[in-house]
N, C-alpha and C positions, 0 to 999 in steps of 0.2 A: 261430861265436860273435861274428867280426871285433874281436878286442881288436887294440891297437895295436902294431904292430909296433915295435922298435926305429929303423928303418930312419926309418919316420912320425913316432916321437916326435923323432929328432932332425931331422927337415925342419921340425917345428913350434915347435921350439925358435928352428932358425936364423931364421923368420919371424916371431917374437915378438921377437929380437933386433934383426932389418933393421927392426921398428916402434918399440923402444925400449925392451925393457924389459934394463936394465942390472941393476939390482940390489934396490933397493926393490919395495915388494910396489905402492905406487900406480905405478911406473912399469910393471910388468908387466902391472896392471890396463888401465891406458890401453891397450899395445901390443895387450894379448889382445881390448878391446871393437874396436879397429882392425881385426885380422884377422878378428874376428867379422863386422862390417859389410865388409866385402872380398870376404870367402867369400861372403857372401850377394848382395852384387851380383853377381860374378860367376859365379856358380855359376847362381844364380834363372834365367836366362835359356837353360840347358843342361835342368834338371832341374826349373823350376818353385819358385816360392817356396814351395809347401805339400811340396815334394822336399827343398828346404834344410831346411827345421825339419823335417821328420819324421827326417830325416839326425842333424840335429842334437839332436834327441829322444832316438835311438836312441843318441848317444853319451855322453848324460847316463845313459842306462839303463846300459848298459857300464861304465862309470867311476864309478856310485855307490856300490861298495863301499869304494873309495879318498878319492872325495870328493864324501859326499853334499851338502856344502854349496854345488855348483855345480847341483843339478837344477831348483831352483826357476830360479834365476839364468839359468840361458841356455834357457828356457822363456820369459822375459819378456824379454828382449834386449840388446843390449849395454850399457845405461847398468847394469842388476841386476847383470849379469856383474861389469863395474868395480866395483861397491858391494863386492861380496862377496871378491873376490879383494885387494881394499886391506885387507879386514878379515884377512887371512891373513898370518901369515908369511912372507917373503920367498921361502925356499925353498919353504914349500907352494904360493903363489902361480904361482910357476915351474912346477914341478913339474906340477899340476893343470890347469893350462893345456895344456901341452906333451902332456900326456894325454889330455886332451879333444879337444882339437886333429889329435895323431895317431890317435886313435878315428875323429873324422871322416874325416880323408885315407883310412885305412885303408876305412871305407865305400863313400865317395865312387870310390873305385879301384874297389873293385868291381862299383861301378854303372854307373858309365862308362868305366871304362878307365883305363889309367896315362897312356899320351900326350894323351887330352883332357885328362884331370885337370893332366898338368902346362902342357899349353896353357893352361887358364885361370887355374893360379897363376903363369903367366909374364905375363899379360895383368893381373893383378892388383898385381905384385910384380915390374917388368921386369927389375930388376936380379939378380934369383936367378939365383945361381948353384950349378946344377945340373941333371941331367937327371935321370930317374926312379932314388930311390932302390932302392939295391942290397939285396935280400932276401938276408941270411945266415942267420938266425933269426928266428922269430917272437917 
């Protein structure tokens, strides 16, 4: 099924905060758009643009029951994702973005491995203060 683990959701929240998600839905939306764009730019050379899009689409499918408003947004790119997140309550915006990206991290890690995923994330976010997330429970 490949739902996001707590460790991957925590990783996603750290990246969102690093990109400026502080409290408002607008800040979260802007940060999520930046995370989306950086992931695409740094992972496309590894799995291809179509591969990144396929993993994003699968991530949306897996989070659809909780956050159906993201479905169209993610498939249309970061501007639409920002627009949809801005329209949410700040808590919902953060939780939906973290769950979506956490699911994406779970999928990409399954596909290319933890080491390569961590390397790609460090290229996108050189200041990231982590090694591989510690999985204690799904």
